[in-house]
N, CA, C and O of each residue as an XYZ file, in Angstrom:
620
protein
N     149.160     62.888     92.834
C     148.931     61.941     91.768
C     148.778     60.545     92.361
O     149.662     60.076     93.078
N     147.663     59.879     92.067
C     147.373     58.547     92.601
C     147.844     57.486     91.610
O     147.410     57.450     90.459
N     148.755     56.613     92.092
C     149.267     55.507     91.279
C     148.480     54.239     91.610
O     148.305     53.883     92.775
N     148.017     53.577     90.571
C     147.309     52.306     90.724
C     148.161     51.225     90.070
O     148.758     51.441     89.015
N     148.209     50.067     90.708
C     148.944     48.935     90.152
C     148.006     47.751     89.999
O     147.310     47.365     90.937
N     147.999     47.179     88.799
C     147.265     45.949     88.521
C     148.304     44.912     88.102
O     149.425     45.267     87.739
N     147.942     43.655     88.148
C     148.899     42.627     87.751
C     148.171     41.413     87.200
O     146.978     41.220     87.434
N     148.915     40.602     86.463
C     148.327     39.385     85.929
C     149.229     38.728     84.905
O     150.348     39.172     84.649
N     148.707     37.657     84.328
C     149.426     36.914     83.302
C     149.170     37.549     81.936
O     150.114     37.803     81.189
N     147.913     37.807     81.605
C     147.515     38.406     80.331
C     147.974     37.552     79.154
O     148.513     38.065     78.174
N     147.753     36.243     79.265
C     148.247     35.301     78.261
C     147.498     35.411     76.937
O     148.125     35.542     75.886
N     146.202     35.361     76.972
C     145.375     35.618     75.792
C     144.480     36.778     76.194
O     143.570     36.610     77.006
N     144.733     37.951     75.632
C     143.956     39.121     76.021
C     142.485     38.936     75.680
O     142.147     38.439     74.606
N     141.610     39.340     76.603
C     140.170     39.219     76.398
C     139.462     40.357     77.119
O     140.100     41.151     77.810
N     138.143     40.438     76.961
C     137.380     41.540     77.550
C     137.487     41.601     79.071
O     137.431     42.688     79.646
N     137.637     40.470     79.723
C     137.811     40.472     81.175
C     139.055     41.253     81.578
O     139.036     42.001     82.556
N     140.143     41.075     80.819
C     141.367     41.834     81.086
C     141.123     43.325     80.884
O     141.490     44.144     81.727
N     140.506     43.666     79.766
C     140.262     45.076     79.470
C     139.387     45.716     80.547
O     139.652     46.837     80.982
N     138.348     45.004     80.972
C     137.464     45.508     82.024
C     138.262     45.757     83.316
O     138.115     46.802     83.950
N     139.093     44.803     83.691
C     139.927     44.906     84.892
C     140.832     46.142     84.814
O     140.951     46.891     85.784
N     141.459     46.348     83.673
C     142.377     47.475     83.529
C     141.641     48.815     83.461
O     142.120     49.807     84.010
N     140.496     48.857     82.803
C     139.707     50.092     82.758
C     139.214     50.488     84.147
O     139.292     51.654     84.533
N     138.706     49.501     84.895
C     138.229     49.779     86.260
C     139.385     50.211     87.156
O     139.228     51.101     87.991
N     140.535     49.585     86.982
C     141.722     49.952     87.773
C     142.137     51.384     87.476
O     142.420     52.148     88.399
N     142.177     51.753     86.223
C     142.597     53.101     85.806
C     141.686     54.172     86.410
O     142.156     55.247     86.784
N     140.395     53.884     86.507
C     139.440     54.859     87.036
C     139.686     55.190     88.511
O     139.174     56.190     89.015
N     140.459     54.365     89.194
C     140.727     54.581     90.618
C     141.877     55.559     90.877
O     142.123     55.941     92.021
N     142.573     55.960     89.820
C     143.708     56.860     90.021
C     144.065     57.629     88.774
O     143.292     57.703     87.819
N     145.261     58.202     88.805
C     145.752     59.007     87.690
C     146.656     58.226     86.749
O     146.658     58.467     85.542
N     147.426     57.290     87.300
C     148.363     56.492     86.509
C     148.124     55.020     86.794
O     147.932     54.620     87.942
N     148.138     54.210     85.722
C     147.980     52.762     85.883
C     149.253     52.055     85.450
O     149.672     52.134     84.295
N     149.854     51.365     86.405
C     151.012     50.513     86.147
C     150.516     49.066     86.168
O     149.762     48.677     87.059
N     150.938     48.285     85.197
C     150.515     46.891     85.123
C     151.747     46.003     85.188
O     152.691     46.165     84.415
N     151.721     45.064     86.121
C     152.818     44.115     86.288
C     152.435     42.825     85.577
O     151.399     42.223     85.858
N     153.292     42.416     84.652
C     153.089     41.205     83.872
C     153.892     40.080     84.526
O     155.085     40.232     84.791
N     153.234     38.961     84.781
C     153.925     37.805     85.368
C     154.977     37.269     84.399
O     154.734     37.161     83.197
N     156.139     36.939     84.935
C     157.192     36.357     84.100
C     156.781     34.951     83.653
O     155.910     34.322     84.256
N     157.418     34.480     82.599
C     157.143     33.119     82.133
C     157.385     32.104     83.245
O     156.615     31.157     83.408
N     158.457     32.307     84.008
C     158.792     31.398     85.108
C     157.681     31.381     86.168
O     157.328     30.319     86.681
N     157.140     32.543     86.488
C     156.053     32.627     87.464
C     154.789     31.943     86.933
O     154.110     31.228     87.670
N     154.481     32.163     85.671
C     153.291     31.541     85.071
C     153.424     30.021     85.122
O     152.474     29.325     85.481
N     154.593     29.511     84.767
C     154.820     28.059     84.808
C     154.663     27.515     86.231
O     154.104     26.437     86.433
N     155.154     28.260     87.197
C     155.126     27.797     88.586
C     153.710     27.775     89.167
O     153.360     26.850     89.899
N     152.891     28.786     88.849
C     151.598     28.917     89.510
C     150.380     28.611     88.629
O     149.283     28.413     89.152
N     150.555     28.570     87.312
C     149.378     28.401     86.454
C     149.550     27.305     85.408
O     148.993     26.216     85.546
N     150.321     27.596     84.361
C     150.432     26.696     83.216
C     151.603     27.133     82.350
O     152.257     28.136     82.635
N     151.860     26.387     81.309
C     152.868     26.797     80.334
C     152.313     28.017     79.592
O     151.213     27.947     79.044
N     153.048     29.131     79.564
C     152.513     30.313     78.885
C     152.292     30.052     77.397
O     153.084     29.364     76.753
N     151.221     30.600     76.866
C     150.923     30.473     75.441
C     151.750     31.493     74.673
O     152.290     31.192     73.608
N     151.845     32.704     75.220
C     152.677     33.739     74.611
C     153.768     34.118     75.603
O     153.578     34.036     76.816
N     154.911     34.532     75.072
C     156.050     34.843     75.938
C     155.803     36.115     76.738
O     154.938     36.924     76.403
N     156.573     36.269     77.789
C     156.442     37.449     78.650
C     156.662     38.742     77.869
O     156.007     39.748     78.142
N     157.573     38.723     76.904
C     157.835     39.935     76.127
C     156.671     40.297     75.211
O     156.372     41.477     75.025
N     156.023     39.306     74.646
C     154.841     39.548     73.811
C     153.709     40.083     74.684
O     153.043     41.051     74.315
N     153.491     39.457     75.837
C     152.430     39.904     76.747
C     152.690     41.328     77.225
O     151.766     42.135     77.320
N     153.947     41.633     77.523
C     154.331     42.964     77.965
C     154.025     44.004     76.877
O     153.459     45.058     77.166
N     154.394     43.709     75.650
C     154.164     44.645     74.550
C     152.669     44.858     74.296
O     152.228     45.985     74.072
N     151.900     43.782     74.334
C     150.456     43.901     74.116
C     149.790     44.753     75.195
O     148.992     45.638     74.888
N     150.118     44.485     76.451
C     149.493     45.235     77.551
C     149.937     46.701     77.520
O     149.136     47.594     77.798
N     151.192     46.950     77.188
C     151.672     48.332     77.079
C     150.905     49.116     76.017
O     150.804     50.340     76.105
N     150.369     48.430     75.025
C     149.652     49.087     73.927
C     148.189     49.404     74.271
O     147.516     50.109     73.519
N     147.700     48.890     75.395
C     146.295     49.111     75.749
C     146.076     50.534     76.263
O     146.897     51.078     77.001
N     144.970     51.110     75.863
C     144.650     52.511     76.166
C     144.687     52.864     77.664
O     145.244     53.904     78.015
N     144.119     52.040     78.557
C     144.119     52.448     79.971
C     145.489     52.371     80.649
O     145.668     52.923     81.735
N     146.441     51.706     80.034
C     147.733     51.416     80.670
C     148.736     52.538     80.422
O     149.013     52.899     79.278
N     149.275     53.083     81.512
C     150.329     54.082     81.392
C     151.699     53.428     81.243
O     152.553     53.918     80.504
N     151.905     52.312     81.953
C     153.178     51.591     81.835
C     153.001     50.158     82.314
O     152.470     49.905     83.395
N     153.456     49.235     81.487
C     153.481     47.823     81.876
C     154.933     47.411     82.079
O     155.815     47.827     81.329
N     155.172     46.595     83.093
C     156.520     46.134     83.424
C     156.452     44.644     83.777
O     155.399     44.128     84.154
N     157.581     43.976     83.647
C     157.658     42.578     84.076
C     157.863     42.525     85.584
O     158.592     43.336     86.154
N     157.216     41.567     86.212
C     157.416     41.341     87.637
C     158.693     40.552     87.870
O     159.481     40.333     86.950
N     158.883     40.135     89.095
C     160.027     39.307     89.470
C     159.506     37.937     89.864
O     158.463     37.834     90.509
N     160.208     36.899     89.489
C     159.728     35.554     89.806
C     160.065     35.141     91.238
O     159.420     34.246     91.784
N     161.051     35.768     91.845
C     161.484     35.344     93.177
C     160.826     36.118     94.321
O     160.687     35.586     95.423
N     160.421     37.359     94.075
C     159.808     38.185     95.128
C     158.769     39.091     94.470
O     159.108     40.114     93.876
N     157.498     38.701     94.584
C     156.448     39.459     93.899
C     156.253     40.855     94.479
O     155.637     41.708     93.839
N     156.762     41.095     95.666
C     156.602     42.406     96.288
C     157.711     43.395     95.905
O     157.576     44.598     96.129
N     158.787     42.895     95.337
C     159.912     43.753     94.953
C     159.460     44.815     93.948
O     159.858     45.975     94.060
N     158.647     44.440     92.982
C     158.170     45.398     91.976
C     157.243     46.432     92.612
O     157.187     47.578     92.166
N     156.522     46.029     93.646
C     155.643     46.970     94.357
C     156.497     48.037     95.041
O     156.152     49.219     95.037
N     157.608     47.607     95.626
C     158.527     48.561     96.266
C     159.079     49.556     95.248
O     159.300     50.722     95.575
N     159.302     49.104     94.025
C     159.839     49.989     92.983
C     158.780     50.969     92.475
O     159.065     52.153     92.296
N     157.569     50.482     92.246
C     156.499     51.329     91.698
C     155.911     52.238     92.768
O     155.553     53.382     92.488
N     155.813     51.735     93.983
C     155.217     52.474     95.112
C     153.806     52.991     94.787
O     153.552     54.196     94.823
N     152.894     52.061     94.470
C     151.534     52.498     94.155
C     150.775     52.905     95.420
O     151.138     52.523     96.533
N     149.726     53.680     95.222
C     148.828     54.022     96.324
C     147.762     52.942     96.475
O     147.257     52.689     97.569
N     147.431     52.312     95.346
C     146.368     51.293     95.303
C     146.855     50.108     94.486
O     147.477     50.274     93.437
N     146.564     48.911     94.978
C     146.742     47.682     94.197
C     145.355     47.137     93.934
O     144.562     46.962     94.858
N     145.062     46.867     92.663
C     143.773     46.256     92.344
C     143.969     44.781     92.039
O     144.967     44.378     91.441
N     143.000     43.990     92.460
C     142.993     42.559     92.196
C     141.750     42.229     91.384
O     140.673     42.773     91.628
N     141.907     41.347     90.431
C     140.755     40.862     89.687
C     139.924     39.962     90.588
O     140.436     39.403     91.557
N     138.650     39.822     90.271
C     137.751     39.040     91.118
C     138.213     37.598     91.288
O     137.931     36.975     92.311
N     138.924     37.059     90.291
C     139.308     35.644     90.335
C     140.792     35.417     90.632
O     141.266     34.283     90.568
N     141.518     36.468     90.952
C     142.933     36.293     91.258
C     143.100     35.650     92.641
O     142.369     35.972     93.579
N     144.047     34.763     92.748
C     144.237     33.965     93.959
C     145.097     34.653     95.013
O     145.831     33.985     95.742
N     145.017     35.956     95.099
C     145.796     36.690     96.099
C     144.930     36.995     97.321
O     143.726     37.225     97.207
N     145.563     36.991     98.479
C     144.904     37.299     99.741
C     145.171     38.768    100.072
O     146.314     39.162    100.303
N     144.116     39.568    100.094
C     144.255     41.001    100.342
C     144.990     41.304    101.650
O     145.878     42.155    101.680
N     144.622     40.614    102.722
C     145.251     40.861    104.033
C     146.743     40.534    104.011
O     147.546     41.251    104.608
N     147.104     39.479    103.339
C     148.520     39.098    103.244
C     149.314     40.187    102.518
O     150.422     40.534    102.928
N     148.743     40.719    101.446
C     149.418     41.789    100.703
C     149.570     43.029    101.584
O     150.648     43.619    101.653
N     148.501     43.414    102.246
C     148.532     44.602    103.123
C     149.577     44.423    104.226
O     150.360     45.335    104.491
N     149.591     43.262    104.863
C     150.573     42.995    105.932
C     152.003     43.055    105.413
O     152.880     43.622    106.065
N     152.237     42.479    104.259
C     153.589     42.490    103.680
C     154.012     43.912    103.323
O     155.169     44.287    103.514
N     153.082     44.690    102.812
C     153.400     46.081    102.461
C     153.664     46.920    103.718
O     154.544     47.781    103.720
N     152.907     46.665    104.773
C     153.142     47.354    106.052
C     154.547     47.057    106.575
O     155.240     47.954    107.058
N     154.962     45.789    106.476
C     156.311     45.402    106.909
C     157.378     46.161    106.134
O     158.445     46.464    106.669
N     157.090     46.467    104.877
C     158.049     47.147    104.009
C     157.864     48.671    104.041
O     158.509     49.398    103.285
N     156.981     49.141    104.920
C     156.781     50.578    105.066
C     155.995     51.224    103.937
O     156.154     52.416    103.673
N     155.157     50.455    103.275
C     154.359     50.979    102.162
C     152.873     50.873    102.495
O     152.297     49.789    102.403
N     152.251     51.978    102.878
C     150.818     51.948    103.198
C     149.986     51.947    101.908
O     149.694     53.004    101.350
N     149.615     50.771    101.452
C     148.921     50.615    100.174
C     147.521     50.073    100.407
O     147.318     49.165    101.212
N     146.571     50.638     99.700
C     145.189     50.167     99.740
C     145.035     49.061     98.693
O     145.498     49.204     97.562
N     144.384     47.962     99.074
C     144.151     46.848     98.149
C     142.656     46.763     97.881
O     141.848     46.700     98.808
N     142.299     46.762     96.599
C     140.894     46.716     96.197
C     140.666     45.539     95.253
O     141.327     45.413     94.222
N     139.719     44.685     95.626
C     139.331     43.583     94.734
C     138.160     44.076     93.888
O     137.147     44.535     94.415
N     138.313     43.974     92.583
C     137.283     44.438     91.661
C     136.217     43.369     91.442
O     136.451     42.180     91.656
N     135.047     43.822     91.011
C     133.913     42.921     90.824
C     134.063     42.092     89.543
O     134.854     42.409     88.655
N     133.285     41.041     89.489
C     133.293     40.127     88.348
C     132.708     40.818     87.119
O     131.758     41.596     87.208
N     133.294     40.514     85.992
C     132.810     40.996     84.711
C     132.138     39.820     84.021
O     132.792     38.828     83.700
N     130.849     39.927     83.794
C     130.109     38.822     83.186
C     130.108     38.926     81.668
O     129.485     39.812     81.082
N     130.812     38.012     81.065
C     130.873     37.886     79.616
C     131.263     36.441     79.380
O     132.081     35.897     80.122
N     130.705     35.815     78.376
C     130.906     34.374     78.230
C     132.365     33.966     78.027
O     132.734     32.851     78.395
N     133.196     34.818     77.463
C     134.602     34.470     77.269
C     135.503     35.427     78.053
O     136.413     36.038     77.493
N     135.237     35.547     79.351
C     135.978     36.485     80.196
C     137.200     35.867     80.856
O     137.749     36.448     81.791
N     137.632     34.717     80.398
C     138.806     34.089     80.981
C     139.585     33.300     79.942
O     139.009     32.740     79.009
N     140.889     33.263     80.112
C     141.754     32.563     79.162
C     141.364     31.093     79.042
O     141.309     30.557     77.935
N     141.091     30.430     80.183
C     140.731     29.010     80.132
C     139.424     28.791     79.367
O     139.271     27.790     78.667
N     138.482     29.731     79.504
C     137.219     29.625     78.768
C     137.456     29.727     77.264
O     136.836     29.008     76.481
N     138.354     30.620     76.867
C     138.672     30.781     75.451
C     139.336     29.519     74.916
O     138.975     29.032     73.845
N     140.295     28.994     75.650
C     140.991     27.779     75.222
C     140.001     26.612     75.105
O     140.041     25.854     74.136
N     139.119     26.475     76.093
C     138.117     25.403     76.063
C     137.217     25.537     74.840
O     136.893     24.537     74.200
N     136.819     26.735     74.513
C     135.961     26.945     73.344
C     136.708     26.590     72.051
O     136.134     25.971     71.156
N     137.964     26.974     71.953
C     138.763     26.656     70.764
C     138.928     25.144     70.627
O     138.786     24.600     69.532
N     139.226     24.470     71.728
C     139.384     23.014     71.679
C     138.067     22.364     71.275
O     138.058     21.436     70.466
N     136.958     22.839     71.828
C     135.644     22.301     71.462
C     135.357     22.492     69.986
O     134.845     21.584     69.330
N     135.679     23.659     69.458
C     135.480     23.924     68.032
C     136.351     22.990     67.201
O     135.894     22.427     66.207
N     137.595     22.828     67.607
C     138.523     21.957     66.884
C     138.018     20.512     66.886
O     138.017     19.853     65.846
N     137.588     20.019     68.052
C     137.076     18.643     68.147
C     135.835     18.462     67.287
O     135.698     17.440     66.616
N     134.929     19.431     67.292
C     133.713     19.371     66.479
C     134.084     19.325     64.994
O     133.535     18.519     64.243
N     134.991     20.166     64.579
C     135.412     20.216     63.173
C     136.016     18.883     62.755
O     135.747     18.398     61.656
N     136.822     18.289     63.615
C     137.452     16.998     63.330
C     136.389     15.907     63.145
O     136.481     15.100     62.219
N     135.381     15.885     64.027
C     134.299     14.899     63.909
C     133.526     15.086     62.610
O     133.170     14.110     61.950
N     133.267     16.330     62.245
C     132.540     16.611     61.005
C     133.334     16.127     59.792
O     132.758     15.586     58.848
N     134.641     16.319     59.815
C     135.498     15.845     58.721
C     135.477     14.319     58.640
O     135.466     13.757     57.544
N     135.472     13.647     59.793
C     135.396     12.190     59.813
C     134.080     11.702     59.208
O     134.068     10.764     58.411
N     132.975     12.340     59.586
C     131.655     11.976     59.063
C     131.604     12.198     57.560
O     131.109     11.346     56.822
N     132.106     13.326     57.104
C     132.125     13.625     55.674
C     132.975     12.612     54.922
O     132.618     12.195     53.821
N     134.092     12.218     55.510
C     134.967     11.221     54.885
C     134.274      9.876     54.761
O     134.389      9.218     53.727
N     133.547      9.448     55.809
C     132.809      8.190     55.763
C     131.707      8.253     54.720
O     131.476      7.275     54.010
N     131.024      9.381     54.615
C     129.942      9.533     53.626
C     130.490      9.444     52.226
O     129.861      8.825     51.367
N     131.648     10.043     51.956
C     132.255     10.010     50.631
C     132.690      8.577     50.273
O     132.541      8.143     49.131
N     133.223      7.861     51.254
C     133.662      6.478     50.998
C     132.479      5.549     50.795
O     132.576      4.558     50.072
N     131.357      5.872     51.437
C     130.159      5.030     51.351
C     129.426      5.189     50.038
O     128.597      4.345     49.698
N     129.697      6.220     49.303
C     128.980      6.461     48.048
C     129.617      5.806     46.879
O     129.121      5.924     45.759
């Protein structure tokens, strides 16, 4: 049985996440997904929009996922030692160094294959893209309300 491990923040679920998890699942029999803790997200990315428990529950509900678990904020490799996957998949835009992961796993006696998956082209394939679009929509709506207010006062 081939175990595959994927990981990420999964703050606002989108098609890029689903594509990553579907492609990861196809590489093995079981897909384990490690969800970054709130503390880890704050340290390396941003203030989480949804809590780690909400993200964990959402990812656990996705069809390709056999089991989602929270990672550790102090040692990202500790969860790998517990799961003991045969393959770790990385998203095309994840800031992990494949060689560093392989070397660390070798030190811990875990011969794991690391595979970086290809980019998924879709206009809203990233959390930051979604947030930017929402902010743009909000700003546009606010300007339209201001214009409408001026027109009403001018009449």
